[in-house]
C-alpha positions in Angstrom: 0.7 24.6 -19.4 0.2 26.9 -16.4 3.3 28.0 -14.6 3.3 28.1 -10.8 0.9 25.2 -10.4 2.1 21.8 -9.3 0.8 18.8 -11.3 -1.7 16.5 -9.5 -0.3 13.4 -7.9 -0.7 10.2 -10.1 -4.1 8.8 -9.5 -3.0 5.2 -9.1 -0.3 6.1 -6.6 -2.8 8.2 -4.6 -5.3 5.3 -4.4 -2.6 3.0 -3.2 -1.4 5.6 -0.7 -4.9 6.0 0.6 -5.4 2.3 1.0 -2.1 2.1 3.0 -3.3 4.9 5.3 -6.6 3.2 5.8 -5.1 -0.2 6.7 -6.1 -1.6 10.1 -2.5 -2.6 10.9 0.7 -0.6 11.2 2.4 -3.1 8.9 1.4 -3.5 5.2 2.7 -6.1 2.7 2.4 -4.7 -0.8 2.8 -6.7 -3.9 3.8 -4.7 -6.9 4.8 -5.4 -10.5 6.7 -2.2 -11.1 8.5 -1.2 -7.9 10.4 1.7 -9.4 7.2 3.3 -10.8 5.5 2.9 -7.4 8.4 4.6 -5.6 8.3 7.4 -8.2 4.5 7.8 -7.6 5.0 7.9 -3.8 7.8 10.4 -4.2 5.5 12.7 -6.3 2.8 12.4 -3.6 5.3 13.2 -0.9 6.6 16.3 -2.7 3.2 17.6 -3.8 1.3 17.0 -0.6 4.0 17.4 2.0 3.4 13.9 3.3 6.2 12.4 5.3 7.3 9.3 3.3 10.6 7.4 3.5 12.3 4.7 1.6 14.7 2.1 3.1 16.9 0.1 0.8 19.9 -2.1 1.8 22.4 -0.1 -0.2 21.3 3.4 0.7 19.6 3.1 4.1 16.6 5.3 5.1 15.9 8.4 3.1 13.2 10.9 2.7 11.0 10.7 -0.5 10.0 14.3 -0.1 13.5 15.7 0.1 15.6 13.5 -2.2 19.0 14.3 -0.6 17.9 13.9 3.1 19.1 10.6 4.6 18.4 9.5 8.2 21.7 9.0 9.9 22.6 5.5 11.3 19.8 3.8 9.5 21.8 1.8 6.9 21.0 -1.5 8.7 17.5 -2.8 8.8 17.4 -3.1 12.6 18.5 0.5 13.1 15.9 1.7 10.6 13.1 -0.3 12.3 14.2 1.1 15.8 14.1 4.6 14.3 10.6 4.0 12.9 9.3 2.5 16.2 10.7 5.5 18.2 9.4 8.2 15.8 6.7 10.3 17.3 5.6 11.7 13.9 3.3 10.6 11.1 5.1 8.7 8.4 4.8 6.1 5.7 8.0 4.0 5.5 8.6 1.9 2.4 11.0 -1.0 3.0 12.4 -2.4 -0.2 14.8 -5.3 -0.7 14.2 -7.3 2.5 15.9 -10.6 2.4 15.6 -13.7 4.5 16.6 -14.7 7.0 15.7 -11.8 9.3 17.4 -11.5 12.6 15.2 -12.4 15.6 15.4 -8.7 16.7 14.3 -7.5 13.2 11.3 -9.9 13.2 10.3 -8.8 16.7 10.5 -5.1 15.7 8.3 -5.8 12.6 5.7 -7.6 14.9 5.7 -4.6 17.2 5.3 -2.1 14.3 2.3 -4.1 13.2 0.3 -2.8 16.2 -1.0 0.6 15.1 0.0 3.3 17.6 -2.8 5.1 19.3 -1.4 8.6 19.2 0.1 8.9 15.7 -0.4 7.3 12.3 2.6 5.3 11.1 2.6 2.7 8.4 5.5 0.4 7.5 5.1 -0.9 4.0 7.1 -4.0 2.9 7.3 -4.0 -0.9 7.7 -7.3 -2.7 8.9 -9.4 0.2 9.7 -13.1 -0.1 6.6 -15.3 0.2 8.0 -17.0 3.3 8.2 -13.6 5.2 4.6 -12.7 4.1 3.4 -16.0 5.3 5.3 -15.6 8.6 3.7 -12.3 9.2 0.3 -13.7 8.5 -2.5 -11.8 10.1 -0.2 -9.2 11.7 0.1 -7.4 8.3 -2.5 -6.2 5.9 -1.8 -7.6 2.5 -2.4 -5.3 -0.5 -1.8 -5.6 -4.2 -0.8 -2.4 -6.0 -2.8 -3.3 -9.0 -6.1 -4.1 -7.2 -7.2 -0.5 -7.1 -6.4 0.2 -10.7 -9.6 -0.8 -12.3 -10.1 0.4 -15.9 -12.2 3.5 -16.3 -15.5 2.6 -17.9 -17.4 4.9 -20.3 -21.0 4.7 -21.5 -21.2 4.8 -25.3 -24.3 4.1 -27.2 -25.8 2.3 -24.2 -22.8 0.0 -23.7 -20.0 0.2 -21.1 -16.6 0.4 -22.7 -13.1 0.3 -21.3 
């Protein structure tokens, strides 16, 4: 082990992060089997690369993934967090976890507004494991991704045959 060198970000997390950044919409609906592992991967990416990434949960509000103890004030409620994200003038990937239906009319409106990618800065709002009804309601406004899609097995050529 070499001291002073940071480990590389997890490959699967980096691929998902890149697909989120490449999305054509400012709003991404992400299906994921292991939410905690995904959040850990995104936290590692944020810490190692310096990317601005945030996590919103109903019980903790909006907090930085890069700086574990930094919380955004007055963003406990979803509506306040969405307004903060909309008004932010900086790059950021915002993971929203634990959304429940029904959403207020204002929250639904803010999500629709965030779906439009801003022209001057890159901002992505990622809804993780949302109820099916909400994903259907957002329809074409959001890009739908699956965290496992990009994780194809690595193939190796052995004796003229491809092996997993």
